[in-house]
C-alpha positions as CSV (number, residue, x, y, z in Angstrom):
1,M,-0.8,-5.5,-7.4
2,E,-0.8,-1.8,-7.6
3,A,-4.1,-0.9,-9.3
4,I,-4.4,2.3,-11.3
5,P,-6.3,5.2,-9.7
6,R,-9.1,6.4,-11.9
7,D,-8.9,10.1,-11.0
8,A,-5.2,10.6,-10.5
9,C,-4.7,13.5,-12.9
10,L,-3.9,16.5,-10.7
11,G,-0.2,16.3,-10.7
12,N,2.4,13.7,-9.6
13,D,2.0,14.1,-5.8
14,D,-1.7,14.1,-6.0
15,A,-1.7,11.1,-8.2
16,V,0.7,9.2,-6.0
17,I,-1.4,10.0,-2.9
18,A,-4.5,8.7,-4.8
19,T,-2.8,5.3,-5.2
20,N,-3.4,4.8,-1.4
21,D,-7.2,5.1,-1.9
22,D,-7.1,2.7,-4.8
23,A,-4.9,0.1,-3.0
24,S,-7.0,0.3,0.1
25,T,-10.2,-0.2,-2.0
26,C,-8.6,-3.2,-3.7
27,K,-7.7,-4.7,-0.3
28,R,-11.2,-4.2,1.1
29,C,-12.6,-6.0,-2.0
30,A,-10.3,-9.0,-1.5
31,V,-11.0,-9.1,2.2
32,D,-14.8,-9.0,1.7
33,L,-14.5,-12.0,-0.7
34,G,-12.6,-14.0,1.9
35,Y,-9.0,-14.0,0.6
36,W,-7.7,-13.1,4.0
37,S,-9.0,-11.8,7.3
38,D,-8.7,-8.1,8.1
39,P,-11.3,-6.8,10.5
40,Y,-9.9,-3.2,10.3
41,I,-9.8,-2.3,6.6
42,H,-13.5,-1.4,6.5
43,Y,-12.9,1.5,9.0
44,F,-10.8,3.1,6.3
45,V,-12.7,2.1,3.2
46,K,-16.5,2.2,3.5
47,S,-17.5,0.6,0.2
48,T,-15.9,-0.8,-2.9
49,D,-16.6,-2.0,-6.4
50,R,-15.7,-5.6,-7.2
51,K,-12.2,-6.0,-8.7
52,A,-11.0,-8.5,-11.2
53,P,-10.0,-11.9,-9.8
54,E,-6.3,-11.4,-10.8
55,I,-6.2,-8.1,-8.9
56,N,-7.7,-9.8,-5.8
57,R,-5.2,-12.7,-6.0
58,G,-2.3,-10.3,-6.5
59,Y,-3.2,-8.3,-3.4
60,Y,-3.6,-11.5,-1.4
61,A,-0.1,-12.7,-2.4
62,R,1.3,-9.3,-1.6
63,T,-0.3,-9.0,1.8
64,I,0.3,-12.5,3.0
65,A,3.9,-12.6,1.9
66,I,4.8,-9.3,3.6
67,Q,3.0,-10.2,6.8
68,S,4.7,-13.6,6.9
69,L,8.2,-12.0,6.5
70,V,7.4,-9.4,9.2
71,E,6.2,-12.1,11.6
72,K,9.3,-14.2,11.1
73,F,11.5,-11.1,12.0
74,I,9.4,-10.4,15.1
75,D,9.6,-14.0,16.2
76,I,13.4,-14.1,15.8
77,T,13.7,-11.0,17.9
78,S,11.0,-12.0,20.4
79,G,9.4,-8.7,19.7
80,K,12.4,-6.6,20.8
81,C,12.4,-4.7,17.5
82,Q,10.7,-1.8,15.7
83,I,9.0,-1.4,12.4
84,V,9.0,1.6,10.2
85,N,6.4,1.5,7.4
86,I,7.1,4.3,4.9
87,G,4.3,5.4,2.6
88,A,2.0,3.4,4.9
89,G,-1.3,4.8,3.7
90,F,-4.2,3.1,5.3
91,D,-2.3,-0.1,6.0
92,T,-3.7,-2.1,9.0
93,L,-0.6,-4.3,9.7
94,Y,-0.1,-2.9,13.2
95,W,-3.6,-4.1,14.3
96,R,-3.3,-7.4,12.5
97,L,0.0,-8.2,14.1
98,K,-1.3,-7.3,17.5
99,D,-4.3,-9.7,17.0
100,S,-1.8,-12.4,16.1
101,G,-0.1,-11.9,19.5
102,R,2.9,-10.2,18.0
103,V,3.7,-6.9,19.7
104,V,6.8,-4.9,18.9
105,K,8.6,-2.2,20.9
106,E,7.6,0.5,18.4
107,F,5.7,0.7,15.2
108,Y,6.1,3.8,13.0
109,E,4.0,4.8,10.0
110,L,5.1,7.6,7.7
111,D,3.2,9.2,4.8
112,F,2.3,12.5,3.3
113,P,0.5,14.7,5.9
114,S,-2.6,14.8,3.7
115,V,-2.8,11.0,4.1
116,T,-1.9,10.8,7.8
117,S,-4.5,13.5,8.7
118,R,-7.2,11.3,7.2
119,K,-5.9,8.2,9.0
120,C,-5.8,10.2,12.3
121,L,-9.5,11.1,11.8
122,Y,-10.5,7.5,11.0
123,I,-8.7,6.2,14.0
124,Q,-10.3,8.8,16.2
125,R,-13.8,7.8,15.0
126,S,-13.3,4.0,15.4
127,K,-13.4,2.5,18.8
128,P,-11.7,-0.8,17.7
129,L,-8.8,1.1,16.1
130,L,-8.4,3.3,19.2
131,Q,-8.5,0.3,21.6
132,G,-5.8,-1.3,19.5
133,I,-3.3,1.5,20.1
134,S,-4.4,2.3,23.7
135,H,-2.4,1.5,26.8
136,E,-3.5,2.1,30.4
137,D,-0.3,3.9,31.3
138,H,0.1,6.0,28.2
139,D,-2.0,8.9,26.8
140,I,-2.6,9.2,23.1
141,K,-1.3,12.4,21.7
142,L,-2.9,13.6,18.6
143,N,-2.8,16.6,16.2
144,R,-3.9,17.2,12.7
145,N,-1.2,15.1,11.0
146,N,0.4,13.0,13.7
147,L,-0.6,10.5,16.3
148,H,1.6,9.2,19.2
149,A,0.3,6.3,21.2
150,Y,2.1,3.7,23.5
151,N,4.0,1.8,20.8
152,Y,2.3,3.2,17.6
153,K,3.4,6.4,15.9
154,L,1.7,7.9,12.9
155,I,3.9,10.7,11.3
156,G,3.0,13.1,8.5
157,V,6.2,13.8,6.5
158,D,7.4,14.1,2.9
159,L,9.9,11.2,2.5
160,R,11.9,13.3,0.0
161,N,12.9,15.6,2.8
162,L,15.4,13.4,4.6
163,K,16.3,16.0,7.2
164,E,12.7,16.2,8.3
165,V,12.3,12.4,8.3
166,E,15.2,12.0,10.6
167,E,14.1,14.8,12.9
168,K,10.5,13.5,13.2
169,L,11.7,10.0,13.9
170,K,14.1,11.2,16.6
171,E,11.3,13.3,18.1
172,S,9.2,10.1,18.2
173,D,12.0,8.2,20.1
174,I,13.3,6.0,17.3
175,E,16.1,3.7,18.4
176,F,19.0,3.2,16.1
177,Q,20.6,0.3,18.0
178,I,17.8,-2.3,18.0
179,P,16.7,-4.6,15.2
180,T,14.5,-2.7,12.7
181,I,12.3,-3.4,9.7
182,F,11.8,-0.8,7.1
183,L,8.8,-1.6,4.9
184,A,7.8,0.0,1.6
185,E,5.0,-1.0,-0.8
186,C,5.2,0.7,-4.1
187,V,6.8,3.8,-2.6
188,L,10.4,4.2,-3.8
189,V,9.4,3.9,-7.4
190,Y,7.5,7.2,-7.2
191,M,10.6,9.0,-5.8
192,N,13.4,10.7,-7.7
193,I,16.2,8.2,-7.7
194,T,18.6,10.6,-6.1
195,K,16.2,11.1,-3.2
196,S,15.4,7.4,-2.7
197,S,19.1,6.6,-2.8
198,Q,19.8,9.1,-0.1
199,L,17.1,7.6,2.0
200,L,18.4,4.1,1.6
201,R,21.9,5.2,2.3
202,W,20.8,7.0,5.5
203,I,18.9,4.0,6.7
204,T,21.7,1.5,6.4
205,Q,24.3,3.9,7.9
206,S,22.1,5.0,10.8
207,F,20.5,1.8,12.0
208,K,22.7,-0.9,13.5
209,S,20.7,-3.9,12.4
210,V,18.0,-3.4,9.7
211,L,16.0,-5.5,7.2
212,F,14.3,-3.6,4.4
213,I,11.2,-5.2,2.8
214,N,10.4,-3.6,-0.6
215,Y,7.3,-4.5,-2.7
216,E,7.4,-2.9,-6.1
217,M,7.1,-3.2,-9.9
218,V,9.8,-5.1,-11.9
219,N,10.6,-5.9,-15.5
220,L,9.2,-2.6,-16.6
221,H,11.1,-2.5,-19.9
222,D,9.4,-5.4,-21.6
223,R,6.1,-4.9,-23.6
224,F,3.8,-5.6,-20.6
225,G,5.9,-3.3,-18.4
226,E,5.7,-0.5,-20.9
227,V,1.9,-0.8,-21.0
228,M,1.9,-0.5,-17.1
229,L,4.1,2.6,-17.3
230,N,2.0,4.3,-19.9
231,N,-1.2,3.6,-18.0
232,L,0.3,5.2,-14.9
233,R,1.7,8.2,-16.8
234,C,-1.7,8.8,-18.4
235,R,-3.2,9.2,-15.0
236,G,-0.6,11.6,-13.7
237,C,1.8,9.1,-12.0
238,D,5.4,9.7,-13.1
239,L,7.4,6.7,-12.0
240,Q,10.7,8.6,-11.4
241,G,12.4,5.5,-10.1
242,A,11.4,3.2,-13.0
243,E,15.0,2.6,-14.0
244,T,15.6,0.7,-10.7
245,C,12.7,-1.6,-11.6
246,R,14.2,-2.7,-14.9
247,D,14.8,-6.3,-13.5
248,L,15.5,-8.2,-10.3
249,N,19.1,-7.3,-10.5
250,T,18.5,-3.6,-10.6
251,Q,16.1,-4.0,-7.6
252,E,19.0,-5.6,-5.7
253,T,21.7,-3.2,-6.7
254,R,19.7,-0.1,-5.7
255,F,20.5,-1.3,-2.2
256,T,24.0,-2.7,-2.4
257,K,25.3,0.3,-4.2
258,E,24.2,2.4,-1.2
259,G,26.1,0.3,1.2
260,W,23.7,-2.5,2.2
261,A,25.5,-5.8,2.9
262,G,23.2,-7.9,0.7
263,A,19.9,-8.0,-1.1
264,E,17.7,-10.6,-2.7
265,A,14.7,-10.0,-5.0
266,S,12.1,-12.5,-6.0
267,D,9.2,-11.9,-8.4
268,M,5.7,-12.6,-7.2
269,L,5.3,-15.6,-9.5
270,S,8.1,-17.3,-7.5
271,I,6.7,-16.2,-4.2
272,W,3.2,-17.5,-5.2
273,G,4.8,-20.9,-5.7
274,R,6.2,-20.8,-2.1
275,L,2.9,-20.3,-0.5
276,P,1.4,-23.4,1.3
277,P,-0.4,-25.7,-1.3
278,E,-3.5,-25.8,0.9
279,E,-3.7,-22.0,0.8
280,I,-3.3,-21.8,-2.9
281,S,-6.0,-24.4,-3.3
282,R,-8.4,-22.4,-1.0
283,V,-7.7,-19.1,-2.7
284,T,-8.1,-20.4,-6.3
285,Q,-11.6,-21.6,-5.3
286,I,-12.9,-18.2,-4.3
287,E,-13.2,-16.9,-7.8
288,M,-13.0,-18.3,-11.3
289,L,-10.1,-17.0,-13.3
290,D,-10.8,-16.6,-17.0
291,E,-7.3,-15.4,-18.0
292,Q,-4.6,-17.3,-16.3
293,E,-2.0,-15.7,-18.5
294,L,-2.8,-12.2,-17.2
295,L,-2.3,-13.3,-13.6
296,L,1.1,-14.8,-14.5
297,Q,2.0,-11.6,-16.3
298,L,1.1,-9.5,-13.3
299,F,3.0,-11.8,-10.9
300,S,6.0,-11.5,-13.2
301,H,5.9,-7.7,-13.0
302,Y,5.9,-7.3,-9.2
303,C,8.5,-8.4,-6.8
304,I,9.6,-8.3,-3.1
305,T,13.2,-7.3,-2.4
306,L,14.8,-8.1,0.9
307,A,17.9,-6.0,1.8
308,W,20.0,-6.1,5.0
309,N,23.0,-4.6,6.7
310,D,23.2,-7.4,9.3
311,S,23.9,-10.9,7.9
312,R,21.5,-12.7,10.2
313,W,18.5,-11.2,8.4
314,A,19.6,-12.9,5.2
315,E,18.0,-16.0,6.7
316,V,14.5,-14.3,6.7
317,Q,12.8,-16.0,3.7
318,L,9.4,-17.1,2.7
């Protein structure tokens, strides 16, 4: 779940950027408690306060579901694919996939330059992170906001500037003809709908075979959703794309109206029910949950939407 940053009050961009710190802190908390394994998150988050059990379970479901979908895509393509993580923040998916034996042709991470500059610094300072992106036949090229390694590219860019996004991806040797995943976690909702629509249209028109995995809020127009919206607004986060999060149907149509061949959205309550029973049993024993209803409400207000322009990716499901 997307937790609320405590100090996001300096304007919309600053507030949106602050959500990365809050999400990373929540992930570190859940990892420390044993919800899932991530030996890299602590290089980006040094300490954390304990979060509520429903927040920890929400981040577990989000992380496990997304990684499972990405792994299925990689397995289908035998690694002959690329991943573009937009608004990646301090995500560690590249390193976790590599540990699982899944190596892709290229892995791109895009975010605000103020975020990528910090990530560059953390990678520089961490031997395990550096080792993970190193290759004996390829030097690591690094400047303040960007890092180019063998098959890992970290790019500082404003996603609202589509021309710059395209230029920087081309400079980083993006391929438009091979299978590609675009991944976004609570990113599009913070963009002006016109800007996010232009981005989605460009992706499906430019890439021959693409699957988009979008994790985001949903059902924002019921009472619980309005409370979520108001809390975010009070902290400086203007959800300019909230209208596309009205329900599962609007999450799907935001893609199909921009030319995508198909889209399917599922709320996290449904996705939670598809996880292996033994995993659900293990996770529910980590912490006692006092308010089961709150967890169900949170699961009902987040979703994962899969969209594709190549019919074979319609088979990628949890």
